[in-house]
Residue, then its C-alpha position, 0 to 999 in steps of 0.5 A: m327667275k323673277a317675272e320683272s327680270r324676264p323682259a330685260v333678259r329677252i332684250a339682252l338676248a335680242v341684242l346679242i342675236i342682232a350683233a351676231a347677225l351684223a357681224a356675220t353680214a360684215d364678214a360675208r363675202p359678196p358674190m364673186q364678180i368676174k370680167i369675162g372676155r368674148d373669147e373665153a369662159r370663166v370657172t365660177v364654181l369648182e368643188g373638188a379638183a380639176g385639171i387643165l391642159p392649155d392649148g399648145k402646152t404639154a403639162w397639165q395644171q391645176l384649175r382654180t376658181g376664176a380661171a379662164l378657159k379658151g379655145g383648144d383648152q382641155v379639161s379633166v374633172e376629177a372624181r368626187s368633183r364638179m365645176e361650173i363655167r360661165l360665158a360673157d352672155r351669162s350662159v352657164m355650163r356645168f360638168a360632173e365628176n369624171t368628165r373630160f372635155r375640150i373647148s373648141k371655140i368661144d366667140v360670145s359677146d355680152g351685148s347683141g354681138s356673136r354668141t357662138a361656142s362649141v364644146n367637145m365631150v370626151m366622156g362624162k356629164t354636162w348641164a347647159n343653161i343657155a341665156k335668153s337674149l333679145g340680141a343675136k341668137p345663140n349658136y351653141e354646140i356640144s358634141s361627142r364622137n357620135a352626136v352633135c347638140g345644137v342649142r337655141g336658147t334652152l336648158y338641157r343635159m348631155d351624158v357621154e358614157d365610156n363606150q360613147s353612147v349618149l343620153v340627151r335630156v331637154y328641160e326647156g326649149e328644144v335641141s337639134v341632135s344629129g350624128a357627128p359629121k365625118g371628119a369631125e375632130p377626134t375626141g381623144v384628150e391627152g394627159p390623165p389615163d383615158r378610159v374611153s374605148g376605141p372606135v366602134s364599128v357600126p354592125g350590119p350589112k348597111p351601116v347607118s351614116m352619121e350624116e343621115w339622121i337628125y332629130i328635134v328634141k323638145s321640152m321634157q323629151q330625151i334621146r339615146i344614141g348607142g355606142d355604134g352611133i345609131p339613135q333611138k327616137p325621142e321619147s318623153f321622160t318624167e321628173s321623178e325618173d330624172r331626179d338624182a344628186w346631179v340634177d338637184w345640184n344643177r337645179a339649186l344653182d340655177r335658182e340661185s343664179n336667177l333669183p338672188e334678191s328673193t333669196e335674200k328677202h326670204s332670209r331677212n323676213g325669217f330672221f325678224d319673224w323670230f321676234k313676233 
């Protein structure tokens, strides 16, 4: 190729690349904006499949992005699937595959009003990122048959195994973890076959009451509760032992939610740096 033709080729190539970029920008869909009511959560991410049994209904339905969840609704996240729900105060909860849970109550304002929500985990994994606010303090609870986690503006996860043993890990802030009170709502969920084992008797001559223990679990600490409801003391954990695909996915979504503008800026700078 002659030397005098090279600038023209470069200009033509640059024009094509810019045109393609503008077309892609025009076709790109803006982030989904969903109006979230005070008494509901909205499904903002759904990868794979999940089902919902609405409160008072007898037939399971397919769950879709944008759907509303309210008190009494039961949800089953299928294999190779995961989902995110968002509340009116921008708090987020995510659920891994093979997770079953029930929305017990939602009363969350997007202003300075009430911030109360409770979710009952039958089995599986959940990740909670509770929004910080200058208004009302959050009163979020995630419970299982053997433990109750009270949240006051924090980032943490809760894993509930088939035998009802529980792992709670706190990443930021602190969580109050206590035994599930006697007479708490049952964890059974109707519908798809339930792999959760039946009630487990507490062994020993003097069973430990579910109401006799409570621990404050702080940042980068974890607590384990056995299937018999007996807890271990909180202990530290490291990022290396915690990291897996589930944690990486949640961390990535948290970054996207908190830093949308910086991500866009980085993309633009990278494109124009190509011409330097």
